[in-house]
KEBA-899088 format. One line per field, with one value per residue (C-alpha): x, y, z. Coordinates in pm, 1 decimal, decimal comma. Layout:
! residues N
xx = X / ...
yy = Y / ...
zz = Z / ...
! end
This chain:
! residues 580
xx = -1845,9 / -1799,9 / -1625,2 / -1257,7 / -1339,2 / -1592,9 / -1339,8 / -1085,3 / -1345,6 / -1412,2 / -1036,3 / -1036,6 / -1347,9 / -1248,3 / -909,8 / -1072,7 / -1141,8 / -854,9 / -580,4 / -794,8 / -840,7 / -466,3 / -400,7 / -594,6 / -363,8 / -222,6 / -82,4 / -228,0 / -240,1 / 131,9 / 358,3 / 725,4 / 846,9 / 1170,5 / 1395,3 / 1724,2 / 1930,2 / 2265,6 / 2426,8 / 2649,9 / 2770,3 / 2597,1 / 2617,0 / 2300,8 / 2160,0 / 1959,6 / 1944,8 / 2010,5 / 2386,0 / 2542,6 / 2738,5 / 2782,7 / 2514,8 / 2492,4 / 2191,7 / 2014,8 / 1932,2 / 1994,4 / 1749,2 / 1793,5 / 1646,8 / 1635,3 / 1319,6 / 1029,2 / 945,5 / 576,0 / 464,4 / 192,4 / 227,5 / 346,4 / 513,3 / 867,6 / 1097,3 / 1395,8 / 1654,0 / 1941,5 / 2193,3 / 2497,7 / 2776,5 / 2876,2 / 3095,1 / 3453,0 / 3649,4 / 3427,1 / 3192,4 / 2823,2 / 2533,4 / 2170,4 / 1983,0 / 1604,5 / 1524,6 / 1242,5 / 1211,3 / 1284,4 / 1433,2 / 1276,5 / 1456,8 / 1679,8 / 1932,4 / 2189,1 / 1959,3 / 1969,7 / 2235,8 / 2489,1 / 2849,8 / 3071,3 / 2768,8 / 2524,3 / 2722,2 / 3037,0 / 3033,5 / 2947,6 / 3267,8 / 3282,9 / 3138,0 / 2977,2 / 2606,9 / 2428,9 / 2072,4 / 1863,8 / 1556,8 / 1321,3 / 956,6 / 784,5 / 582,7 / 424,0 / 246,0 / 398,1 / 611,5 / 975,8 / 1280,4 / 1615,2 / 1964,0 / 2332,2 / 2500,7 / 2867,0 / 3085,0 / 2873,3 / 2695,6 / 2362,6 / 2515,6 / 2604,4 / 2236,6 / 2195,6 / 1836,9 / 1476,0 / 1125,9 / 983,3 / 608,5 / 426,2 / 49,3 / -181,7 / -276,8 / -570,1 / -811,4 / -717,1 / -837,9 / -640,8 / -776,6 / -837,1 / -977,3 / -847,1 / -913,5 / -560,9 / -197,2 / 139,2 / 490,5 / 761,2 / 1122,2 / 1328,5 / 1706,1 / 1985,6 / 2253,2 / 2613,7 / 2810,1 / 3125,1 / 3149,3 / 3108,9 / 3468,8 / 3599,0 / 3344,8 / 3472,5 / 3831,5 / 3746,2 / 3577,1 / 3869,2 / 4137,3 / 4348,2 / 4224,8 / 3873,7 / 3731,4 / 3358,7 / 3149,7 / 2926,3 / 2555,4 / 2401,9 / 2363,0 / 2008,5 / 1719,1 / 1564,6 / 1202,6 / 1196,7 / 1549,9 / 1470,3 / 1577,7 / 1681,9 / 2018,2 / 2066,9 / 1710,2 / 1368,3 / 1013,9 / 912,1 / 1181,8 / 962,6 / 963,6 / 1321,2 / 1573,6 / 1846,4 / 1708,1 / 1728,0 / 1639,0 / 1320,4 / 1358,2 / 1239,4 / 1152,6 / 1016,3 / 930,1 / 1183,0 / 1478,7 / 1609,1 / 1568,5 / 1217,9 / 978,9 / 710,8 / 376,9 / 103,5 / -231,5 / -546,2 / -918,2 / -1114,5 / -1266,7 / -1088,5 / -879,7 / -521,1 / -254,0 / 96,0 / 372,7 / 690,3 / 1033,3 / 1359,7 / 1685,4 / 1880,9 / 2249,0 / 2253,9 / 1942,7 / 1649,1 / 1351,0 / 1010,5 / 729,2 / 416,9 / 142,1 / 23,9 / -319,8 / -377,4 / -415,3 / -235,8 / -345,5 / -61,8 / -169,4 / 149,3 / 505,5 / 781,2 / 533,3 / 319,3 / -24,1 / -58,7 / -350,5 / -444,9 / -353,7 / -362,0 / -76,3 / -0,9 / 365,3 / 570,2 / 932,1 / 1093,8 / 1440,9 / 1674,3 / 1556,7 / 1194,5 / 884,5 / 523,6 / 186,4 / -37,9 / -389,5 / -500,6 / -816,7 / -807,7 / -1051,3 / -902,9 / -992,1 / -963,9 / -878,0 / -542,1 / -237,4 / -44,4 / 315,2 / 455,2 / 764,7 / 1048,3 / 1303,4 / 1594,4 / 1551,4 / 1803,7 / 2090,5 / 2138,9 / 1947,0 / 2212,9 / 2021,6 / 1716,1 / 1372,8 / 1273,9 / 946,9 / 693,2 / 332,3 / 1,5 / -197,1 / -578,0 / -734,0 / -836,8 / -620,9 / -299,7 / 5,4 / 198,2 / 6,1 / 240,2 / 85,9 / 37,1 / 100,1 / 433,1 / 554,3 / 495,4 / 765,4 / 982,2 / 991,7 / 1312,8 / 1593,0 / 1646,7 / 1280,7 / 1310,6 / 985,8 / 806,0 / 993,8 / 922,1 / 553,0 / 522,0 / 731,3 / 542,4 / 210,0 / 290,3 / 107,9 / 33,7 / -300,6 / -542,8 / -511,6 / -142,6 / 96,9 / 205,2 / 559,5 / 656,5 / 606,6 / 961,1 / 1301,7 / 1581,7 / 1873,2 / 1920,5 / 2195,3 / 2285,2 / 2445,1 / 2626,4 / 2661,9 / 2978,9 / 3205,2 / 3569,9 / 3927,2 / 4154,9 / 4515,5 / 4397,9 / 4114,5 / 3756,3 / 3529,7 / 3181,2 / 3168,6 / 2925,3 / 3032,9 / 3371,5 / 3414,3 / 3409,5 / 3281,3 / 3526,0 / 3382,5 / 3584,0 / 3676,6 / 3463,8 / 3087,6 / 2964,7 / 2688,0 / 2946,2 / 3211,1 / 2957,9 / 2780,0 / 3106,8 / 3269,1 / 3559,9 / 3664,7 / 3955,5 / 3740,8 / 3654,4 / 3715,6 / 3579,3 / 3533,7 / 3187,0 / 3141,0 / 3018,8 / 2649,0 / 2678,7 / 2902,4 / 3050,1 / 2781,6 / 2979,4 / 2993,5 / 2854,3 / 2638,0 / 2589,8 / 2958,0 / 3231,8 / 3415,4 / 3691,6 / 3894,7 / 3800,0 / 4003,1 / 3833,0 / 3928,5 / 3810,4 / 3650,1 / 3452,9 / 3295,9 / 2937,6 / 2649,4 / 2547,5 / 2177,0 / 2004,5 / 1749,8 / 1391,8 / 1504,7 / 1358,5 / 1612,8 / 1588,4 / 1806,8 / 1864,5 / 2012,6 / 2187,1 / 2288,2 / 2575,1 / 2759,3 / 2993,9 / 3355,7 / 3254,7 / 3084,2 / 2703,1 / 2673,7 / 2464,9 / 2330,3 / 2015,4 / 2083,8 / 1822,5 / 1892,7 / 1784,1 / 1766,2 / 1796,9 / 1596,6 / 1340,9 / 1081,5 / 1105,9 / 866,7 / 957,1 / 891,7 / 975,2 / 1197,5 / 1359,4 / 1588,2 / 1947,8 / 2082,4 / 1868,7 / 1807,9 / 1628,3 / 1339,3 / 1279,0 / 1159,4 / 833,6 / 775,2 / 780,4 / 473,5 / 374,8 / 13,1 / 42,7 / 407,3 / 458,3 / 636,6 / 917,7 / 1242,4 / 1395,2 / 1394,3 / 1549,5 / 1744,0 / 1721,9 / 2017,7 / 2126,3 / 1843,4 / 1764,5 / 1533,8 / 1417,8 / 1347,2 / 1236,5 / 1247,8 / 1245,7 / 1556,6 / 1355,0 / 1505,9 / 1822,5 / 2095,9 / 2358,9 / 2198,6 / 2330,9 / 2201,9 / 2337,7 / 2292,1 / 2136,5 / 2334,5 / 2577,1 / 2887,7 / 2830,4 / 2812,9 / 3120,6 / 3298,1 / 3200,5 / 2855,4 / 2700,3 / 2691,1 / 2612,1 / 2365,3 / 2372,4 / 2106,6 / 2013,5 / 2260,2 / 2308,8 / 1947,4 / 2015,3 / 2047,9 / 2136,4 / 2312,3 / 2405,6 / 2780,7 / 2764,4 / 2698,8 / 3019,6 / 3289,8 / 3528,2 / 3754,2 / 3787,3 / 3462,0 / 3576,7 / 3907,9 / 3722,7 / 3503,9 / 3807,8 / 4006,4 / 3718,5 / 3723,8 / 4100,1
yy = 2107,1 / 1859,4 / 1531,8 / 1502,0 / 1239,0 / 1474,3 / 1754,2 / 1534,7 / 1445,5 / 1815,3 / 1863,2 / 1617,0 / 1755,0 / 2115,1 / 2052,8 / 2000,0 / 2369,2 / 2500,1 / 2535,6 / 2744,6 / 2982,5 / 2997,4 / 3165,1 / 3472,3 / 3769,4 / 3869,0 / 4201,7 / 4501,2 / 4336,4 / 4254,9 / 4431,4 / 4485,9 / 4347,5 / 4489,2 / 4313,4 / 4434,6 / 4145,9 / 4106,2 / 3762,2 / 3693,8 / 3421,0 / 3402,3 / 3197,9 / 2986,0 / 2670,2 / 2495,8 / 2167,0 / 2302,9 / 2265,4 / 2605,1 / 2643,2 / 2883,5 / 2930,5 / 3147,2 / 3373,4 / 3665,1 / 3982,9 / 3799,9 / 3521,5 / 3147,5 / 3018,5 / 3329,4 / 3540,7 / 3387,3 / 3556,2 / 3547,8 / 3683,2 / 3641,2 / 3520,4 / 3812,1 / 3996,8 / 4124,0 / 4029,0 / 4255,8 / 4143,2 / 4376,3 / 4128,2 / 4251,7 / 4010,5 / 4066,2 / 3755,6 / 3856,5 / 3614,1 / 3446,6 / 3522,9 / 3439,7 / 3391,8 / 3285,6 / 3051,8 / 3086,3 / 2718,0 / 2640,1 / 2994,2 / 2960,1 / 3309,7 / 3359,3 / 3657,0 / 3702,8 / 3413,1 / 3633,0 / 3626,7 / 3247,0 / 3271,8 / 3009,4 / 3113,6 / 3065,3 / 2976,2 / 3268,6 / 3527,2 / 3604,4 / 3541,3 / 3854,0 / 3956,1 / 4049,2 / 4395,8 / 4409,0 / 4428,1 / 4261,5 / 4325,8 / 4019,0 / 4114,6 / 3860,7 / 3782,6 / 3487,6 / 3343,3 / 3033,4 / 2959,1 / 2699,5 / 2602,5 / 2698,8 / 2793,0 / 2966,9 / 2869,0 / 2946,0 / 2810,3 / 2880,3 / 2614,6 / 2428,6 / 2731,3 / 2548,9 / 2313,9 / 2622,8 / 2717,3 / 2971,3 / 2895,9 / 3003,0 / 2960,9 / 3122,9 / 3087,5 / 3207,1 / 3237,5 / 3232,8 / 3565,6 / 3743,9 / 3649,4 / 3279,0 / 2997,8 / 2687,4 / 2341,9 / 2254,0 / 2421,6 / 2443,2 / 2639,6 / 2710,1 / 2667,0 / 2573,8 / 2578,3 / 2325,2 / 2366,2 / 2051,3 / 2045,6 / 1847,4 / 1973,7 / 1888,5 / 2011,0 / 2014,8 / 2350,9 / 2367,2 / 2468,9 / 2161,2 / 1951,3 / 2094,4 / 2023,6 / 1666,2 / 1592,5 / 1741,8 / 1553,0 / 1259,1 / 1021,2 / 1162,9 / 1199,7 / 1139,8 / 1393,6 / 1124,1 / 1141,2 / 1464,5 / 1502,3 / 1634,0 / 1692,5 / 2039,5 / 2147,2 / 2517,1 / 2536,7 / 2367,5 / 2026,0 / 1846,6 / 1679,8 / 1429,1 / 1468,4 / 1374,7 / 1501,1 / 1133,7 / 1008,8 / 729,4 / 570,0 / 647,2 / 375,6 / 409,6 / 590,2 / 967,7 / 1219,8 / 1418,1 / 1764,7 / 2042,7 / 2376,3 / 2709,6 / 2788,3 / 3067,3 / 2846,0 / 2862,9 / 2484,6 / 2465,6 / 2297,7 / 2502,4 / 2332,4 / 2341,6 / 2429,2 / 2319,3 / 2344,0 / 2018,7 / 1917,0 / 2186,8 / 2108,4 / 2233,7 / 2274,5 / 2181,8 / 2314,4 / 2106,7 / 2174,3 / 1989,5 / 2182,7 / 1897,9 / 1868,0 / 1489,6 / 1326,5 / 1176,7 / 1201,8 / 1055,4 / 1258,2 / 1138,5 / 1290,4 / 1042,4 / 895,3 / 1146,5 / 1075,6 / 1314,9 / 1403,9 / 1512,6 / 1799,6 / 1983,4 / 1885,1 / 2137,4 / 2413,7 / 2194,3 / 2055,5 / 1678,6 / 1438,0 / 1409,3 / 1081,0 / 971,0 / 845,1 / 800,8 / 884,1 / 1040,3 / 1043,7 / 1375,4 / 1414,7 / 1711,9 / 1981,4 / 1867,0 / 2049,9 / 1941,3 / 2053,8 / 1810,1 / 1847,5 / 1686,4 / 1703,8 / 1751,1 / 1462,5 / 1279,3 / 1293,4 / 1665,5 / 1585,0 / 1447,6 / 1590,0 / 1403,5 / 1363,4 / 1501,4 / 1292,2 / 1317,1 / 1037,1 / 942,5 / 722,8 / 585,0 / 583,1 / 391,3 / 611,4 / 719,3 / 1044,7 / 1048,6 / 1144,7 / 1508,5 / 1561,8 / 1833,4 / 1837,9 / 1873,6 / 2050,2 / 2032,4 / 2352,0 / 2406,1 / 2122,0 / 2258,4 / 2228,2 / 2120,5 / 1791,4 / 1551,9 / 1280,5 / 954,2 / 736,5 / 636,0 / 863,3 / 723,4 / 473,4 / 575,7 / 297,4 / 96,2 / 302,6 / 58,0 / -23,9 / 115,0 / -46,7 / 182,6 / 480,1 / 381,8 / 329,0 / 689,4 / 833,5 / 641,2 / 767,7 / 1125,7 / 1214,1 / 1549,6 / 1710,1 / 1659,3 / 1948,0 / 2005,2 / 2065,1 / 1744,2 / 1675,5 / 1683,3 / 1337,4 / 1320,4 / 1455,2 / 1624,7 / 1512,5 / 1245,3 / 1282,3 / 980,2 / 1080,0 / 803,6 / 876,9 / 725,4 / 750,3 / 765,6 / 837,5 / 1110,0 / 1104,6 / 946,2 / 1195,7 / 1067,0 / 1229,5 / 1197,6 / 1215,0 / 1229,4 / 1033,0 / 1008,9 / 1387,3 / 1547,6 / 1905,4 / 2180,6 / 2529,1 / 2803,3 / 3145,7 / 3329,4 / 3263,8 / 3071,8 / 3326,1 / 3597,7 / 3392,5 / 3248,8 / 3580,6 / 3760,5 / 3467,6 / 3434,7 / 3098,4 / 3045,2 / 3079,2 / 2707,9 / 2386,8 / 2422,1 / 2050,2 / 1948,6 / 1665,4 / 1333,5 / 1266,3 / 904,6 / 645,7 / 311,1 / 55,6 / -216,2 / -31,3 / -257,9 / -39,3 / -325,3 / -353,5 / -116,3 / 45,1 / -168,1 / 150,0 / 387,7 / 682,0 / 1000,6 / 1345,0 / 1695,9 / 1921,6 / 2242,3 / 2178,0 / 2277,4 / 2101,1 / 2353,8 / 2299,5 / 2422,8 / 2685,2 / 2554,5 / 2195,8 / 1906,5 / 1733,5 / 1388,6 / 1316,8 / 962,4 / 967,3 / 633,9 / 530,2 / 288,1 / 99,4 / 310,7 / 221,7 / -30,5 / -358,3 / -362,7 / 10,4 / 245,6 / 565,1 / 768,7 / 1085,8 / 1366,1 / 1580,5 / 1943,6 / 2144,1 / 2522,0 / 2743,5 / 2480,0 / 2229,5 / 1886,7 / 1599,2 / 1282,4 / 1016,0 / 717,0 / 518,2 / 180,2 / -83,3 / -162,4 / -33,8 / 172,1 / 10,3 / 119,0 / -109,4 / 104,6 / 386,9 / 198,7 / 232,2 / 612,9 / 788,5 / 1048,2 / 1068,1 / 1238,5 / 1265,6 / 1508,8 / 1836,9 / 1875,3 / 2061,8 / 1783,1 / 1407,3 / 1110,6 / 818,8 / 508,2 / 276,9 / 80,4 / 238,3 / 506,1 / 806,7 / 957,5 / 1331,6 / 1554,6 / 1933,0 / 2207,2 / 2427,2 / 2748,6 / 2967,0 / 3153,4 / 3119,3 / 2896,7 / 2647,0 / 2404,4 / 2047,2 / 1860,1 / 1618,9 / 1816,5 / 1632,6 / 1902,9 / 1683,7 / 1514,9 / 1846,2 / 1963,5 / 1652,9 / 1717,6 / 1564,8 / 1802,9 / 1938,5 / 2273,1 / 2338,0 / 2652,8 / 2764,4 / 3079,3 / 3305,0 / 3503,3 / 3620,7 / 3789,2 / 4165,3 / 4397,9 / 4146,8 / 4350,0 / 4403,1 / 4368,9 / 3996,8 / 3947,6 / 4154,0 / 3861,1 / 3655,5 / 3738,9 / 3936,2 / 4156,6 / 4215,1 / 4292,8 / 4555,7 / 4708,3 / 4724,8 / 4907,6 / 5171,7 / 5233,1
zz = 5015,6 / 4732,0 / 4807,4 / 4722,6 / 4460,9 / 4301,5 / 4305,4 / 4126,2 / 3866,1 / 3812,6 / 3765,1 / 3477,0 / 3308,3 / 3357,7 / 3199,3 / 2858,2 / 2818,3 / 3027,1 / 2771,2 / 2540,7 / 2832,6 / 2889,2 / 2555,2 / 2658,8 / 2671,3 / 3007,3 / 2886,9 / 3060,1 / 3404,7 / 3416,4 / 3664,7 / 3725,8 / 4058,3 / 4199,8 / 4449,3 / 4595,8 / 4727,9 / 4899,4 / 4906,7 / 5205,4 / 5439,4 / 5778,5 / 6095,3 / 6107,2 / 6263,7 / 5989,1 / 6181,2 / 6534,1 / 6475,0 / 6404,2 / 6084,7 / 5795,5 / 5528,6 / 5221,6 / 5267,2 / 5103,6 / 5294,5 / 5620,4 / 5532,6 / 5488,0 / 5265,8 / 5050,9 / 5008,4 / 4818,9 / 4490,2 / 4401,1 / 4063,9 / 3801,5 / 3446,9 / 3234,0 / 3520,4 / 3483,7 / 3768,5 / 3838,4 / 4094,5 / 4173,4 / 4311,4 / 4503,0 / 4588,9 / 4952,2 / 4960,4 / 5027,9 / 4812,9 / 4552,2 / 4267,0 / 4256,0 / 4012,9 / 4059,1 / 3826,4 / 3804,6 / 3782,7 / 3539,6 / 3401,6 / 3029,6 / 2988,2 / 2646,7 / 2496,4 / 2802,4 / 2800,2 / 2978,0 / 3283,4 / 3314,5 / 3583,4 / 3476,6 / 3527,0 / 3218,6 / 3005,6 / 3009,8 / 3208,2 / 3400,1 / 3771,9 / 3970,8 / 4148,4 / 4518,9 / 4572,2 / 4226,9 / 4140,5 / 3848,9 / 3736,6 / 3652,9 / 3452,0 / 3296,8 / 3227,0 / 3395,3 / 3109,4 / 3261,9 / 3588,8 / 3815,8 / 4111,0 / 4063,9 / 4267,9 / 4232,7 / 4341,7 / 4307,8 / 3994,3 / 4059,4 / 4215,1 / 4471,6 / 4617,8 / 4616,4 / 4875,6 / 5080,1 / 5103,9 / 4824,1 / 4722,2 / 4762,0 / 4619,3 / 4306,8 / 4254,0 / 3944,4 / 3969,2 / 3669,6 / 3514,3 / 3672,5 / 3393,2 / 3393,4 / 3616,8 / 3698,5 / 3610,4 / 3975,5 / 4285,6 / 4640,8 / 4959,6 / 5080,5 / 4985,7 / 5136,0 / 4996,5 / 5080,4 / 4965,8 / 5023,7 / 5067,4 / 5229,3 / 5464,6 / 5555,1 / 5853,4 / 5641,2 / 5464,4 / 5088,9 / 5014,6 / 5192,4 / 4999,2 / 4669,6 / 4769,8 / 4872,6 / 4540,5 / 4346,7 / 4541,5 / 4425,0 / 4546,2 / 4572,8 / 4922,0 / 4895,8 / 5088,1 / 5240,4 / 5305,6 / 5439,9 / 5814,0 / 5778,7 / 5544,1 / 5558,3 / 5509,2 / 5420,1 / 5556,2 / 5888,5 / 6013,0 / 6328,9 / 6392,2 / 6677,1 / 6796,1 / 6659,2 / 6685,9 / 6679,7 / 6915,7 / 7052,2 / 6705,6 / 6601,2 / 6524,9 / 6633,0 / 6938,5 / 6937,9 / 7204,2 / 7163,4 / 7013,1 / 7241,6 / 7087,9 / 7200,2 / 6837,8 / 6795,8 / 6699,2 / 6341,7 / 6321,1 / 6471,2 / 6224,8 / 6051,4 / 6107,9 / 5844,4 / 5997,4 / 5813,3 / 5867,2 / 5859,1 / 5523,5 / 5326,9 / 5017,1 / 5008,7 / 4746,6 / 4853,4 / 4628,3 / 4655,8 / 4505,1 / 4561,4 / 4558,9 / 4718,7 / 4637,3 / 4645,3 / 4786,2 / 4602,9 / 4835,3 / 4914,4 / 5069,6 / 5248,7 / 5465,4 / 5725,2 / 5642,6 / 5363,1 / 4993,0 / 4759,3 / 4406,5 / 4177,0 / 3947,1 / 3840,5 / 3756,2 / 3676,9 / 3595,2 / 3366,9 / 3445,7 / 3448,6 / 3444,8 / 3813,8 / 3981,4 / 4344,5 / 4561,6 / 4930,8 / 4885,8 / 4604,5 / 4492,8 / 4407,4 / 4260,1 / 4276,2 / 4036,7 / 4024,8 / 4145,1 / 4194,8 / 4318,0 / 4499,1 / 4636,5 / 4960,8 / 5166,1 / 5542,3 / 5589,9 / 5889,1 / 6259,5 / 6345,7 / 6707,8 / 6588,7 / 6416,2 / 6146,1 / 6032,4 / 5711,1 / 5643,0 / 5392,0 / 5356,3 / 5131,6 / 4823,2 / 4575,9 / 4828,6 / 5152,5 / 5399,2 / 5648,2 / 5694,9 / 5926,1 / 5796,9 / 5803,2 / 5987,3 / 6041,9 / 6152,0 / 5971,3 / 6239,5 / 6238,6 / 6371,1 / 6650,4 / 6788,7 / 6938,1 / 6715,5 / 7026,6 / 7028,4 / 6851,0 / 6635,4 / 6822,4 / 6518,3 / 6367,3 / 6082,5 / 5732,3 / 5640,9 / 5348,2 / 5086,4 / 5072,1 / 4922,3 / 4633,8 / 4558,9 / 4207,3 / 4094,2 / 4337,3 / 4195,2 / 3835,5 / 3909,3 / 4026,6 / 3744,3 / 3475,9 / 3614,4 / 3513,6 / 3191,3 / 3031,9 / 3100,3 / 2813,8 / 2569,3 / 2646,0 / 2355,4 / 2186,0 / 2068,9 / 1703,5 / 1554,5 / 1419,7 / 1511,6 / 1318,0 / 1532,4 / 1796,4 / 2057,5 / 2269,9 / 2601,4 / 2789,7 / 3162,3 / 3308,8 / 3609,7 / 3505,8 / 3601,6 / 3469,1 / 3587,9 / 3909,8 / 3970,2 / 3975,7 / 3717,2 / 3572,2 / 3195,0 / 2903,7 / 2597,1 / 2768,4 / 2800,0 / 3143,8 / 3117,1 / 3206,0 / 3157,8 / 2982,6 / 3113,6 / 2855,1 / 2869,8 / 2564,5 / 2506,7 / 2437,2 / 2259,4 / 2013,3 / 1959,4 / 1880,0 / 1694,0 / 1936,1 / 1799,5 / 2036,5 / 2348,9 / 2362,1 / 2169,3 / 1815,6 / 1761,0 / 1885,9 / 2136,1 / 1991,5 / 1925,8 / 2036,8 / 2199,0 / 2099,3 / 2009,1 / 2188,2 / 2521,8 / 2796,0 / 3022,1 / 3269,8 / 3367,7 / 3483,9 / 3191,5 / 3039,0 / 2993,3 / 3275,5 / 3144,0 / 3026,1 / 2900,2 / 2982,0 / 2724,4 / 2677,4 / 2336,8 / 2259,3 / 2087,6 / 1819,5 / 1749,0 / 1435,5 / 1535,6 / 1547,2 / 1492,4 / 1692,2 / 1913,0 / 2068,4 / 2369,3 / 2489,5 / 2837,8 / 2882,3 / 3231,9 / 3286,6 / 3554,5 / 3766,7 / 3841,9 / 4109,3 / 4024,8 / 4028,5 / 4099,4 / 3888,1 / 4036,6 / 3984,6 / 3785,4 / 3767,9 / 3459,2 / 3416,7 / 3093,5 / 3100,4 / 2864,5 / 2760,0 / 2859,6 / 2700,1 / 2646,2 / 2833,5 / 2570,7 / 2783,8 / 3014,1 / 2965,1 / 3108,5 / 3014,2 / 2681,8 / 2444,0 / 2104,7 / 1789,4 / 1886,4 / 2194,6 / 1970,3 / 1927,5 / 2302,9 / 2289,8 / 2423,3 / 2161,9 / 2281,1 / 2620,0 / 2728,6 / 3015,8 / 2960,7 / 3215,6 / 3267,8 / 3477,9 / 3425,7 / 3600,5 / 3457,8 / 3670,0 / 3737,3 / 3428,1 / 3228,1 / 2972,1 / 2941,4 / 2610,2 / 2575,5 / 2287,7 / 2263,9 / 2004,1 / 1989,6 / 1959,8 / 2232,7 / 2124,9 / 2381,0 / 2539,1 / 2772,4 / 3031,9 / 3040,1 / 3338,2 / 3623,1 / 3908,1 / 4173,5 / 4279,7 / 4328,0 / 3990,7 / 3804,0 / 3994,3 / 3863,2 / 3500,0 / 3444,6 / 3195,8 / 2841,6 / 2679,1 / 2394,7 / 2181,5 / 1936,2 / 1745,0 / 1924,9 / 1604,3 / 1645,6 / 1980,3 / 2008,9 / 2294,1 / 2516,8 / 2827,1 / 2835,3 / 3214,2 / 3161,9 / 2963,3 / 3133,6 / 3185,9 / 2961,4 / 2592,9 / 2577,2 / 2862,5 / 2686,9 / 2362,8 / 2531,9 / 2700,6 / 2374,7 / 2204,9 / 2478,0 / 2443,6
! end
């Protein structure tokens, strides 16, 4: 067995020829995978406290989809909820040629009504670690999510080697039901939902007890499990001296997280379905909407077991760590680790966060961004008031989605379906991002950024102070339908001089990116995927309160949009009138 250091060196060398291998055709070995799902509410105990979750086919989290590059995934989704619609977004899947399958209510499709069935059909075109989740109201907070893993095609090898694999889906959990959360956020005055009661690892957490009770502060009782409980942790059993891949995805509604494996070094090799230059860490931050793969070697004392810990970052940690056990075979998994769980870095140690984020670079040979851009859009992120209600806004417009999905209204030129005037490309040059807004008032809007097809777009995400003094929050942004290059991060207000700091040599390709408090993040992408695409903060309450925009590009090029996706609003009326 080669040493872990040697293996990592092989990763780097092997990557030089990897991307040329990737372009080999995967046609001929591709398959069609069929799934028949029913979404319904269920009684469940995610953290040992019984509540109501949104599950699929009686499972929470939902079933894991595993496919290969080039496969077609078909999900026949039936809404068994009694009083609300539903959609599912396939997070990180670009939906090339199938924008109606993106699963965004009022943007790419109509919500699926109670009792109705909708057929999602799409090709998974790139290997990586992904997930899926509800994208209607705050259904992700209700537990509508699961893992989606895409393996490389059969004739392609990955740029690293490992002996075994685990999958870890991270989420946060409230005891207050999602409908009450939505009402609280939409109230005047707003009632903040508070911090989650628990963090979940593959849908399992512990409330008011701890696996590491002897180390807990404040003191908690020790969790006692038979192993059959819905909240019992899933241990990860490894063989000594083997190398393992751990796939990690965060579908949290609010929490930014930090993950560590006690005494084990982790090598980051994938981010959001894109390979990165391997680098080593002992802990890693992961924001809502992000996914990673790390490699670790089981090279510690095999007579011991070790903690895997997940803690909150970016917010005052009123939620206990989530814990599970890395179990060394043949040691019993019932033997709890004797050491203290890894300590999560201080919640506001942003230098630690930025050090990790800035270490992520594209794997050598990855596609490089265009050297210039055609259009730059500056997006100011602010917290505002509107008639006493608390909102989040972009360039002083809080997003309010229309009744008719943009995909249909733009395709069929239904000009009265949403505001024809586009939202602004920038904000006032005198706006002080370091202080609360002088005028906190905002407006609602449903305008669209119309992007010229195949043009290169730069996005500058500009964070700002919230309504309270000296408060600026982390915002993880996710783009549907595309990957983008992350050109750089900066402090305070973006200026033209910051352009010279852009990384055009090896910027990582991502579908999600964070903006740090009082800072900016620069992105670049090519508008080459016809459709209507959401771009939004992935914190569920923030999106619910208007923190997002919509891009549209090349919709005129689309043919054969399924009518089943557009049976509501003006498109539904149009189809009905044609039948009469």
